[in-house]
Each structure stands twice: as structure tokens, then as C-alpha cells.
N, C-alpha and C positions, 0 to 999 in steps of 0.2 A: 436501594436507590439504582436507578438505570446507569448501566456503563455503555459509552457512546465511543465508538472507532470513528474518528472523522479523519477522511484521507482527502486532499486536494492534489490535483495534478496539473492545474493551469501553467504556463509559462508565463502569463502576466499575473505579476507578483501585487499589482497596486489596485488595476481597476477592473479585474475579472468579473466578470456578471456570475460564472459557476461558483467561484470563492464566496461571492457575497449571498448567493443562494444558500449554499450548504453551511455556511456560517448562521444564517438567519434561522434555516431549520435545526440546527444544534442547539440555538438560543432558545428555540420554542418549546424543544423538548426537555431539555434541562439535563443536569446528571452530572455525572463524573464522565469527563472526557480526556481519551486519550488522542492525541492530534498529529499525524504524518502528514508533511508537504513533499509530495515528489518532485515537484520541480525545484525547490530551495535545497532539498536533500535527497538526491536520486539514488536509487536503490542499485547496487552493481548487478551487473549480468550475471547470469548462471551459466556455470563454463563445467568442462569436464573435471577439473579438479574438485569442483563443488559437487557434481555428481559421484563421483566415485567417493567422497568422503561420506555422504547419504546413504551410500550403500553400504560403507563398511559397518560391520557390527560395532555399536556402539562401546563394549567393552573393550575393543580393540583398536579404536581410533586414536591416533597420533594427537600430539597437542595442535600441529597445524591443521589436522582435520577437525578439531572442536574449533579452532579459531575461525576457519572457513564456515563454520556452520552455527556461528555464536549469532550472528544478526538473523539469521533464518530462525532461530530457536526462540528469539525476541519477538519476532514479527508473527510466528505461530501463536505465542502466548496472547499477543495482543488481540488477535481474532477470536481466542479461545473464551476470552476473557470479557468480550464486547456482546452487549444484549442488543445492540442495534448497531448497523454500518452504514454511515452516510458518505457516499464519494462524490466530492465535488469535480466533475469530469469536463472539459470544454468539449465544445464541437467546432472544427474549423473545416471549412469547405464541406459540409454536412456528414462529418465524419470525425470519431473521436481519434485524437493520436495515440500511438502506441510508439514501442522502439523496437526496431528489428537488432539483430546482433550488430551492427555497426553503431548504433547509437544515434542513426538517424530516425526521425521520426516517420512512422508508416501507420496507414490506417489500420484500424482493429475494430471489432464489435465491444459494445459496450452493455456489461450488466451491472445493473443495480438491484439491490436486495437487500433486505431487514431481516433481522432473526430476533425474534421478542420472546423471553422466557414466560 
């Protein structure tokens, strides 16, 4: 059975075109779906403490380091488990929004990719 990682990011939770399009594609493909909504449940920013924890030898990581990396480990596992990745990303004023370090929306490049086994 195919495993799909479906990621939505539009701030419009009810009438988003990108959400509707990505949901339609997921339904057409079918299979096991892992869903992430980056607008409803935003991911935390990567900071210096996270980077330090990531560079620490896993055998010597403190409990605090392990806690900092727990979500990252889950996200990486979701990517690795997926056969196909579908990203529903909006375009506002001809650009896809991103987040800068302050949490304000900033334009960024869009990459859409799929991997099939």
C-alpha cells in the first residue's frame, strides 16, 4: 500500500484552493496518509540550542537535548516512511509564503517533489 505524506500550509483553513487541490490529489491516489497542517500546528523555529543538540553525539545527549530533537526525529521518520509527498502550498502575490526568524511571512521558493518506490 502506498504511503502519502500530505502537508498543507495555507493560512486559509476553510476555503483554500491549495488545500482543496492537495486533498483531491491525495484522494485520487489513495493509500495510507500522514497529514501535517503547518498553519494549524506550526513547527517551531530552529535555534542555536537545537543546532547544538543536533551536533552532540547521540550517546552523550542530555534529556533536554533529546527533548529538543524529538519533534525533528518524528518529522524525519514521516519523510522516510512516505512513498509520495504532496504539498499544498498557497501563492500570495505570486510567491509562496515562508517564515523568517521573527515569524513574519516572507517569500520563498517552492519545491514540489514526489518519490515513488
